[in-house]
C-alpha positions in Angstrom: -53.9 290.9 77.1 -56.3 293.2 75.2 -56.7 293.0 71.5 -57.9 295.7 69.2 -61.3 295.1 67.7 -60.0 295.4 64.2 -57.3 292.8 64.9 -59.9 290.5 66.5 -62.2 291.0 63.5 -59.5 290.3 61.0 -58.4 287.1 62.8 -62.1 285.9 62.8 -62.7 286.9 59.2 -59.5 285.1 58.2 -60.7 281.9 59.9 -57.9 282.1 62.6 -58.6 280.9 66.1 -59.9 283.7 68.4 -60.5 281.4 71.4 -57.5 282.8 73.4 -59.1 286.2 73.3 -62.4 285.1 74.8 -63.4 284.8 78.5 -65.3 281.5 78.5 -65.8 281.4 82.3 -69.2 283.1 81.9 -70.1 281.5 78.6 -73.5 279.8 78.6 -76.1 278.4 76.1 -79.4 280.0 77.0 -81.5 277.3 75.3 -79.5 274.6 77.1 -79.8 275.8 80.6 -81.1 273.3 83.1 -84.0 273.6 85.5 -84.9 270.9 88.0 -88.5 269.7 88.2 -90.2 267.0 90.1 -92.5 264.5 88.4 -94.5 261.8 90.2 -94.9 258.5 88.2 -96.9 255.4 89.1 -94.7 252.4 90.2 -95.5 250.4 87.1 -94.2 253.3 84.9 -91.0 253.6 86.8 -90.4 249.8 86.4 -91.0 250.1 82.7 -88.7 253.1 82.4 -86.0 251.3 84.3 -86.3 248.2 82.1 -86.0 250.3 78.9 -83.1 252.4 80.4 -81.2 249.2 81.3 -81.8 247.8 77.8 -80.4 251.0 76.2 -77.6 251.4 78.8 -78.7 254.7 80.1 -80.1 256.1 83.3 -83.8 256.5 84.1 -83.3 260.2 83.7 -81.6 259.7 80.4 -84.4 257.6 78.9 -87.0 260.2 80.1 -85.0 263.0 78.5 -84.5 261.0 75.3 -88.2 260.2 74.9 -89.3 263.7 75.7 -86.8 265.2 73.2 -87.9 262.8 70.5 -91.6 263.6 71.1 -91.1 267.4 71.3 -88.9 267.4 68.1 -91.5 265.3 66.2 -94.1 267.9 67.0 -92.2 270.7 65.4 
């Protein structure tokens, strides 16, 4: 069902939900897109990552992402 732009704008301006008028199948967050990379780590580093990940209850990938995000945010 199509909605006039003026009706859509009024709903939005009034704080009403407009979600039913949006096609979210193609919605994306450009800054949150994922890209796969490969990184080689020494065995001792992987063991240390695994220990810390287990201690925190996250995966190895999770701890790497957490630490990288913390480090990158601290540098801003």
